[in-house]
C-alpha positions in Angstrom: -116.3 35.0 -83.3 -113.3 37.1 -82.4 -115.5 39.1 -79.9 -116.4 36.0 -78.2 -112.8 34.9 -77.9 -111.8 38.3 -76.5 -114.6 38.1 -74.0 -113.7 34.6 -72.9 -110.0 35.5 -72.6 -110.9 38.5 -70.4 -113.0 36.3 -68.3 -110.2 33.6 -67.7 -107.5 36.4 -67.1 -109.7 37.9 -64.5 -110.3 34.6 -62.7 -106.7 33.5 -63.0 -104.8 36.7 -62.3 -106.9 39.4 -60.8 -109.2 37.5 -58.5 -107.6 37.1 -55.1 -108.6 33.5 -53.8 -108.5 32.8 -50.2 -105.9 30.4 -48.6 -106.7 27.1 -47.5 -106.5 28.3 -43.8 -108.9 31.3 -44.6 -111.4 28.9 -46.4 -111.3 26.4 -43.5 -111.9 29.2 -40.9 -114.7 30.6 -43.0 -116.3 27.2 -43.4 -116.2 26.4 -39.7 -117.6 29.9 -38.8 -120.5 29.4 -41.2 -121.2 25.9 -39.9 -121.1 27.0 -36.3 -123.3 30.0 -36.9 -125.8 27.8 -38.9 -126.0 25.2 -36.2 -126.5 28.0 -33.5 -129.3 29.6 -35.6 -131.1 26.3 -36.2 -130.9 25.6 -32.4 -132.4 28.9 -31.6 -135.4 28.4 -34.0 -135.8 24.8 -32.8 -136.1 26.3 -29.1 -138.5 28.9 -30.3 -140.7 26.3 -32.0 -140.7 24.1 -29.0 -141.7 27.1 -26.7 -144.4 28.2 -29.3 -145.8 24.6 -29.6 -146.0 24.2 -25.8 -147.5 27.7 -25.2 -150.1 27.0 -27.9 -151.0 23.5 -26.7 -151.5 25.0 -23.2 -153.7 27.9 -24.4 -155.8 25.3 -26.4 -156.1 23.1 -23.4 -157.2 26.0 -21.2 -159.8 27.5 -23.7 -161.1 24.2 -25.2 -160.9 22.0 -22.0 
């Protein structure tokens, strides 16, 4: 049981005193960056999907029509 307490104490000490947590400004900046990047990637994939769908529909119309 003492070993468990020691491990738990080391764990809490590391989280409270050794980990360098980001400031609120850094956290907000990182969040905005990830959000913008995610939206841009989603738009690129959406455009690729529309182009592929249009191309494939045209090819099917040519070869089956």
